[in-house]
C-alpha positions in Angstrom: -7.4 -1.1 57.7 -10.1 -1.2 55.2 -12.0 2.1 54.9 -15.7 2.1 55.7 -16.4 4.4 52.9 -16.4 1.4 50.6 -19.8 0.3 51.9 -22.1 0.2 48.9 -19.2 -0.2 46.4 -20.0 -2.4 43.4 -17.3 -4.6 42.5 -17.0 -5.1 38.6 -19.3 -7.9 37.5 -18.0 -11.2 36.1 -19.5 -13.9 33.8 -18.3 -17.4 33.9 -19.5 -20.7 32.4 -20.4 -23.7 34.4 -18.8 -26.4 32.4 -18.4 -30.2 32.8 -14.5 -30.2 33.2 -14.7 -27.8 36.1 -17.6 -29.8 37.8 -15.5 -32.9 37.5 -12.6 -31.2 39.1 -14.6 -29.9 41.9 -16.3 -33.3 42.7 -12.9 -35.0 42.7 -11.3 -32.4 44.9 -14.0 -33.3 47.4 -13.2 -37.0 47.0 -16.5 -37.7 45.2 -15.9 -39.5 42.0 -19.6 -40.1 41.3 -20.1 -39.5 37.5 -23.5 -37.8 38.3 -21.4 -34.5 38.9 -20.1 -34.4 35.2 -21.9 -37.1 33.1 -25.3 -36.2 31.7 -26.5 -39.7 31.3 -25.4 -40.6 34.9 -27.2 -37.4 36.2 -30.4 -38.4 34.3 -30.2 -42.0 35.5 -30.0 -40.6 39.1 -33.1 -38.5 38.5 -31.7 -35.2 37.7 -32.9 -33.0 34.7 -29.2 -32.3 34.0 -25.8 -32.4 35.6 -26.2 -30.8 39.0 -23.7 -28.6 40.6 -22.2 -28.6 44.1 -23.2 -25.7 46.4 -19.7 -24.3 46.3 -19.7 -23.9 42.5 -20.1 -20.2 42.9 -16.4 -19.9 44.2 -15.3 -20.3 40.6 -15.9 -16.6 40.3 -12.4 -15.9 41.5 -10.9 -17.9 38.7 -12.5 -15.6 36.2 -11.7 -12.3 37.9 -8.7 -10.3 36.7 -6.1 -11.1 39.3 -8.1 -13.8 41.0 -8.6 -13.5 44.7 -5.8 -10.9 44.7 -7.9 -8.7 42.3 -10.8 -8.8 44.7 -8.7 -7.8 47.7 -7.3 -4.9 45.7 -10.8 -3.8 44.7 -11.8 -3.4 48.4 -8.4 -2.1 49.7 -7.5 -5.2 51.6 -4.0 -6.7 52.2 -4.4 -10.3 51.0 -1.7 -11.4 53.4 -3.8 -10.3 56.5 -7.3 -11.6 55.2 -9.1 -14.6 56.4 -12.3 -16.0 54.9 -14.7 -15.9 58.0 -18.0 -17.2 56.6 -20.0 -17.9 53.6 -23.9 -18.3 53.2 -25.8 -19.3 50.2 -29.4 -19.0 49.2 -30.3 -21.0 46.2 -33.4 -19.7 44.3 -33.3 -22.0 41.2 -31.0 -24.9 40.2 -27.7 -24.1 38.7 -26.8 -26.6 36.0 -24.0 -27.6 33.8 -24.1 -25.5 30.7 -25.3 -22.4 32.5 -23.4 -19.0 32.4 -23.6 -17.2 35.7 -23.0 -13.4 36.0 -22.0 -12.3 39.4 -22.8 -8.8 40.7 -20.9 -8.0 44.0 -21.4 -5.2 46.5 -19.6 -4.4 49.7 -22.7 -4.5 52.2 -20.8 -3.6 55.4 -17.6 -2.8 57.0 -17.0 -3.0 60.7 -14.2 -3.3 63.3 -13.9 -5.1 66.4 -11.3 -6.4 68.9 -10.1 -10.0 68.3 -10.3 -12.5 71.2 -6.6 -12.8 71.1 -5.9 -9.1 70.9 -5.7 -6.8 67.9 -8.3 -5.1 65.8 -10.0 -6.9 63.0 -12.0 -5.3 60.1 -15.0 -7.4 59.0 -16.2 -6.9 55.3 -19.4 -8.4 54.2 -19.7 -8.9 50.5 -23.1 -9.7 48.9 -23.1 -11.4 45.5 -26.1 -12.1 43.3 -25.7 -14.7 40.5 -28.0 -14.5 37.5 -28.0 -17.1 34.7 -28.0 -16.6 31.0 -31.8 -16.3 31.0 -31.5 -13.3 33.4 -33.0 -15.4 36.3 -31.7 -14.8 39.8 -30.2 -18.3 40.7 -28.1 -17.8 43.9 -27.4 -15.2 46.5 -24.2 -15.5 48.5 -22.8 -13.6 51.4 -19.1 -13.8 52.4 -17.6 -12.3 55.5 -13.9 -11.4 55.1 -11.7 -10.7 58.1 -8.6 -8.4 57.8 -6.3 -8.8 60.8 -4.4 -5.8 62.2 -0.7 -5.7 61.5 
């Protein structure tokens, strides 16, 4: 089980670019082939100042972390084989655009245990992430709840 002493722990920050190729991959993975998601001319014609980003663009963080998702699990002492993603919430403060570079600072906000409805204990880990852009502006806040199931 994950130790509650990690509450307040800062996970090493990560910076990552928001580039057109990744935005095209994300939109196509969602089944949306609209070029507004990767073509600046199409985005302007649709009324955007620049290429917009889907709300889930912040999940790209784990492609830039050493070890990916496994690296995150190791940093909080979780067993990836027993972890489920329980919930994610986003608060967008300013638009994130193609060409931005985001820096993510993550903190373990809470660790709690409870009994599962089907039996067995679960550890819930709440991770708060703040994403700032290359101008130092806070762009997005995200909270994830991870669930580690008992062996």
